[in-house]
N, C-alpha and C positions, 0 to 999 in steps of 0.2 A: 565674205570679206577673208577668206581662207590665205591668200596670199599675204594680205596683211599681218594676220595673226600668226602666221609660221615666221615672218620677218620680225616681229614683235618677240616671239620665243626665241631666235636666234640671238637678237641682241641681249635678253636675259641671260641667256647660256653664255655667250662670249665675255659677257661683263663678269659672270661669277667666275669663271676660267680663269680669267684675267687677274681677278682679284685674287684667287686663292693660290697662284703659281708666280705672283709678281716677284717675289725674293728669289726665285731660281734662275742662275746666272744663263743657262743656255735653254731656250725653249724652241727647240728646232720643230716639234711637233705641232706647236701653236698655228702656223700657217698651213700645213696642211689640214687640219683639224677644221679650220675656218673655211678654208677651200671645201671639203666635204660638205659643212652645213650649207654653204651657197649653192653647192651642186643639187643639193635636197631642196632647197628653196627654188631653183630655176626648173626642176621637175613639175614642183607644186604648180608653180604660175604658168608652166606650160600646158598643163591640163585645161582644155575647155569647159571652162567653169560656166552655168546657166546664166543669162544676163540677171541682175537682181538690181532693185531699188529698194535702199533702206533709211531708216532715221528721216521718214518723210519725203524722202525724195533727195537728199542733201548727198547722198553718198549712191552713186549709179555707175554699174558696171558692165560694160558690152564684150561683144567677142573681139573687136580690134583695141578695146583696152586690155584684155588679157593676152592678145597678141604681144603688144607695147611693153607691158610688164614683164612678159618673158624674154623678150630683147635685151631689155635694159638688165635685167637680173643676169643676164648671159654676160652681158658687158662687164657688170661687176664682178663675177666670179674670173673673168681673164685679167682685169685690172688687181684683182687680191693674187691673183696666181704669179704676175707679173712683179709683184711688190716685193717678195721675198729677198732678193739680194740686198736693195734699197734698206730694208727694214732690219738688216742684220747688221749696219755699220754700227760703231760704238754711239754715235750721237742719235742715231733714231731708235736702236734696240730699246728703250726705255720707254717708247712712245708706240710701240708695235699695237697694243690692246687698244690704245686711243685711235688708232688709225682704223681699226676694224670696226670700233664702235661709231666713230664719226661717220665712216662710209655709209653702215647700214643705216643710220639715221638719216642720212640724205635720201638715200633712196626710198625708206618710207615716207618722207614726204615728198617725194615725185609719185609713188604709189597713189598718195591720198590727192595730190593734184590733178593727176589724170582722171580720178576716178569722181572727183568732185561733181555736183548737179546741183551747187549753191556758190555763189561768188565770194560768200565767207568761207566755206569748207577749202575752195580752192586758193584763196589767199594764206588760210591756214598751211595747207600743204606746201606752197609756195615758200613761206617763211620756214616752214620745218626741213625744207631742203637747202635753202640760202645761208642761213646761220650757220651750221656745220660746216657746211661748204667752206664758208671764211676760215673756221679754226684748221680745215684741213690745209687750206695755203698757207696759214702761217705756221705751219706745223714744224718746219725748218726755221724755229725762231732764233737761231744764233746768226742766221744770215741777213742782210739788211735788206735784199731783194725780196726774202719771204716775208717780211713784216710790211714792206711796203707794198708789195702785190696785195696781202690779205687787206691793208688799211684800205687801198683802192677799191677793192672789192665790197667790202662791207659799206663803205661811204656810197657808192654807185648804187649798191643793191638798196640800201635804204632810201636814196633819194628816188629809185624808179618805184619802189613800194609806195612812197608818197604820191608821186604822179597816178600810180596805179589807182590809189583808194581815191583821191580826187575824181577820176574818171568814173569809177562805181560808185560814189555819190551822187554824180549827177544823172547816171542812168537809174539809181534809185529813186532819185526825185522825180525822175519822168515815167517810171513804170509802178514804181510802188511796191516792188519787189526783187530782190536777189535770186530767186529761184531761175535756173535756165530756163525751164520750161514757161514760167511767169513773165520773163523777162521777153523771149521769143514771142510770145503771145501779144503784150503790152506794146513793145517798142515800135515807134514808128519816125519817120525821118521828120527831125525839127533841128533847129542850131543846139540845142540842149543835148539832146542825144547824139547828134555829130560831133560835139565836142567831147562828150564822155566816152564815145568810140573812139575818138582820137587819142586820148590821154591814156586809156585803158590799153590800147595797141602799142603807143609810145613806151608805157611802164615795162611791159611784157617784151619789148623789142631789146629795151636792156639786157634781159634776160637771156637772150639768144643772141646778144652780141651783133643786132644787125645796125648797117651804118644808117643813121648818125648817131646811133646810141652803143658806140663799139669802144670808146676812148680807153677804159678800162681795162680791154681784154689782153692787148700785148705785154703790158707791165705785170697784169698776173698772172700770164700764162710762163712768163720769164722768171717770176718768183718763185712761185710755187714749185715745190718738188717735182719730179718730172713725171712721177707716176700719177700725183695728184691732177697736175694739167690734162693727162690724157684721160683719167675719169671726167674731169670737167668739160673737157671737148667734145665728148661723145653721148655721156649719160645724162647730165644737166640739158645739154641742148637737144638731146633727143627728145627729153620728157616735155620741156618746155614748148618745141615746136608741134608735138604732137596734140598737147593742149591748145595751144591757140588754133589748131585747126578744128578740134572739138568744139569749139566756142564759135569761132568764124560760120561754120557750117549748121549747127544747131541752135546758136542763141542771136548771133547778128545776121542770120540770114535776109530779113528784109532791109536790112542795110548793106547788102551786098554793093550796091552802087558806088558808094563811098569807100567803104573798107577794101574794093577792088583797087582802086586809084592808089591808095595809102600803099596797098602791097606792090604796085607798080614801081613806084617811086622807090620804095627801100629796098626791093630786088635789084634794080638797076645800078642804085649806089653802093649797095652789099659786094655786088660780084665787082665790079668795076673798080672802086677805091680800094677794096682788099687786093685785088689783083697788082695794081699798081703798086701798092705800098709793099707787098711781098716780095717784089722785085728787087727793093732796095735794103731788105734785111740781110745782114752778116751773122745773127744770132739764130740758131735754128729752132728755139722754143718759139720767139716772137714771129719768126716764118711761119711756124706752123699755127701761130694764132691769126694771121690774117688768112690763111689757108682756110682754118677754120670758119671766120666771119664769110669769105667767099663761098664757101660749101655751105653755109645758112641761107644765104641767098639762093643757092640751087635748090635747097629744101623748100623754102618758101615758093618756090615756082611752082610746086604740085597744087598750092593752096588757088592757082590762077583758074583751076578748072571747077567743074560745078556737078560732079556724078561721081561715081563710086571709084572710077581710076584715079582720082585725087588723093584720097586717104591710101589708097594701095602703092601709089608711087612714092609718098613721103614715108610710108613704113619701110619700103623696099629700100628706100635711099637711105634711111637712119640706119638699116641693118647691114647694108653694105659698108656706110661710112663708118661704123662701129668696128670691124675688122681690119679695114684698111689704116683706119688712124691709130689703133691701136698698137698695129704691127709696126708702123714707123715708132710711136712713141715706147715701145719696148726695146727697139733698137739705141733711141737716145737714151734711155735708161741705163743699159748696160754698158754703152760707150762711155757714157758719163761717171760710171763706177771704175772703170778700169783705164780712164784718162785724167785723173786729176779733177774732176769736176767739169771738165770743159763740154760746153754746148754748141760752140761756135761752127759756123760751116766749114771755115778753113781747117779744122781738127779733122774733118772728112776728107783732107786730100791724100789723094793714094790709099785709101781705105780697102780696096780692091787688093790691092799686091798682099796685105797683112791678113784682111778677114773676108776672103771672098765669099764664102756662104751668106753673112750677114748683109754683104754689100748687095748680093744677089736679091735677098728678101725684101731689102730698104727699095731696090728699084722695082720689085712686083709690086709693093704697096703705093709708091708713087705713082705708078704708071695707072692704078685703079684710081686712085685721087683724082688724076687728069683726064679719066675715060677713055683710055685707050684700049682698044679691044685686044683680045677677047676677053679682059678681065670683067669681073662683076661690076666696076666703076661705069663702064661703057654702057652697060645696060640699066644700070639706075639712073644715069643722066638723060639716055633717051625715052624712060619713062615719065619722067617728071617734064621731059620737052612734050611728049606724047598727051599727057595730061593738060599743060597748058594750052595747046594749041587746038585744044576742042572748043576753045571759046569762040575762034574762029571770027573775030574783029581784028580792026586793024591794028589798034594798042597791043593787043597780046602777041600779033606776029613782030611786032617793034622790039617788044621785050625778047621775046625768043632770038631775035636775030643779034642782040646785045649780047644774050648769055651765050650764044654759040662763038661769037667773036672771042667772049671772054675765056671760052674754052680753050682756045688756041693759046691766048696770052697765058693761062695757068699752067699748060703743057711747057712752054718755056722756061717759067720760073722752078717747074719741079725737076726740069732737065738740068737745071743748075747745080743740083746736088747730085745728081747721076754724073755729071761732068766731073763733080769734085772727086767723087770716089774712085771714076774709072778713067780721067784724062790728068789731071791736074797731078803736078808731083810735091811730093812737100819734103823739106829739111829734115824733118822729127816726124814722120809718120808713126799712125797709132801702132802701140806695139800688138802682136798677135798673141789672142786670149782666146780662153774656151769659154762658151757662155756656161750658166747653171743651169741645173734641170728644169726650173721652174719658168725661165726665159726660153727655152728650147719649147717647152709644151704650149707656152702663149703665142710664140711664133708659130707653131704648127698648126693651132686652131685657127689663128688669123688667116694664116696664109692659106688653109683649105678652104676658108669663107671665099676669100677673093677670089679663088677658082670655081669653086662650086656653085656659089650663090647665082653667079652667072648663066650657069647653063643645067640646074635643075627646075624646071620650070614649073615644076606641082608646087615648088615655095611659094612662086608668085600666085599660081592660081589658090593657094590657102589664103595668101594675105588679101585676096580679092574678094573671097566669101566671107571673110572675117569683115571686111568693110563693106559688103553690100548688106550684111544682116544689121550693122550698126549705124549706117547713115542713109 
């Protein structure tokens, strides 16, 4: 539990530092200080720790779990780097310490959730991640959209947790245990277990914002501070998707016939419905909300397969999605700070004329999300298609065909933003502005990932070895 212990230590250090210096008017050292601490946490989480089982099997860590912790810690580090300019606003400066503490608390909950070997430990980690996340969404409490988004998030999270617990109670009634290994050995297809599995998957579907459990996503993404939206879209989704993969492959393997068709339905609905609704959006954060729902459908596509290529494809997709999506949200955040808080797509009309570098980086990130070669997003989509295609049955081929068609649709709506930046004219275009150093650093890291993750083949091999040892 060294990564968890380091994260708890960081929480204590940040809390004491915030408490001791809260009366200082200027704390420009605080963000770099937390960034250095998070860099140390990333290095610790990236160390290939030996697989362990603690507390009677309630806590279990594997090579794949360690890799995912490193990916999510790296994503959190980028979020903290890109948050500096927003946190120095007059309204948010007083809440800088709270932002760091809540962010680290959610990450600790995700660590716990991914390392769970017992459904109660999993649920504890899920709630540890969800409740501070609602506080992060409501951090701009003077904005009605922020309060509304937080209310919708916490109400939906509460309802989904209730549905999930109902499913777990049915599974416990059928199996007599909540340990992952015990449930895997005892569970058998019956009406009770089928309903329990469906309820459980439905509850977790809310957390990943899969259709038809996605209704909270657009309002929450729009209302939350842009930095928080970026964090919610990649870190929270990545942790929940990885945990769902572990449970499906290790716990509900004997129920694969039923869970497989559940996945087929939510994949097709998530990709198709999200793409159709994304086309209609005029607000960029709502647009990215539906984009993230569609991307969640592609992430789930990796779970259709049944060998080591499935977890490898899922981890690789999350890694690429992290850098591409955070690149987009870094630009949205810096534009918002320099344009009176506007986040509508029309605000980007003629953006290339005044800010050509940011326009170019935004285009690269959008092309990666759309899966255009030679960017890393193309390779991530190829690997999830390849993992799903290994099932070699008619239904999986139909799902793959629908996903491929939707890739073309997604290319169309991502190009709408490119069109606004390069082709459309604006009466009052965005002013020319210079990004702060933190935003530049975050964009450099993300853009390097968009290019390099697709061509550095040893990275995929490393993920494959971790998946092979874990599943």
